[in-house]
C-alpha positions, -999 to +999 in steps of 0.1 A: -282-596-316-257-593-289-255-562-268-224-549-287-241-553-320-273-535-308-249-506-295-232-504-326-265-500-347-278-475-323-245-454-327-250-457-365-286-445-363-274-417-341-246-406-364-269-405-394-300-389-378-276-361-362-261-352-396-275-319-407-260-324-442-276-359-447-308-345-434-306-319-460-302-342-488-329-365-474-354-337-468-353-346-430-339-373-408-353-401-428-331-429-415-351-460-407-349-496-392-384-503-406-397-481-433-432-463-425-459-463-449-461-435-474-428-420-468-413-395-492-381-404-510-352-402-507-345-422-474-319-447-459-326-479-442-303-497-418-307-532-431-292-566-424-265-573-396-245-601-388-218-607-365-188-631-357-164-637-331-133-617-334-115-627-300-079-634-297-061-654-271-060-623-248-087-601-259-126-604-266-137-590-299-166-589-322-168-583-362-200-569-374-213-563-409-239-540-415-258-531-447-275-498-454-300-492-482-305-460-498-337-455-519-346-426-544-371-417-570-343-400-592-337-413-626-299-405-621-276-420-598-262-385-587-286-383-555-277-419-543-242-413-548-244-380-528-261-397-499-238-425-499-209-402-497-223-385-467-231-418-450-195-429-455-183-396-441-205-398-412-196-433-402-159-436-410-148-399-400-175-387-374-187-419-356-196-411-320-179-430-293-198-461-278-205-465-239-198-503-235-175-512-264-145-497-281-150-493-318-117-505-331-127-497-368-156-491-391-148-492-428-169-494-459-164-525-479-183-518-508-211-497-522-232-502-554-262-487-572-288-502-593-321-494-608-352-511-597-371-509-629-402-526-616-409-496-590-391-470-609-366-465-581-329-459-577-312-484-549-279-479-534-263-506-511-235-500-488-217-527-466-196-517-438-175-538-413-170-529-377-146-544-352-155-540-315-139-549-282-157-545-248-147-515-227-124-528-199-142-533-165-128-508-140 
């Protein structure tokens, strides 16, 4: 993973863990890269990422896709939808500045919810797309 991609993931993690509203919904800052054993529901996992070159003739750039998973034991979709709404707000309206890269934009491309009948869980999936440019060297 490139340094720019890693910085983006770190910024996303910070934005989500610093959100008091999201923490209240989750019962704590339960944002994970890898889920620990016996963690209580609900929780959020920053999942798969992919990046592609988004450079122009005059500017370097990187497009990054980030998947975020939300898990709940609730039988209804309301809890997952509330969590997804807070994640979208944090990432698209309150995202912190990055040190080495300019975040040109970060937008939600889609979200979905579905039941995992085998485990009795509700699963929410969100996909975000970010475009980054390196900070100019001064």
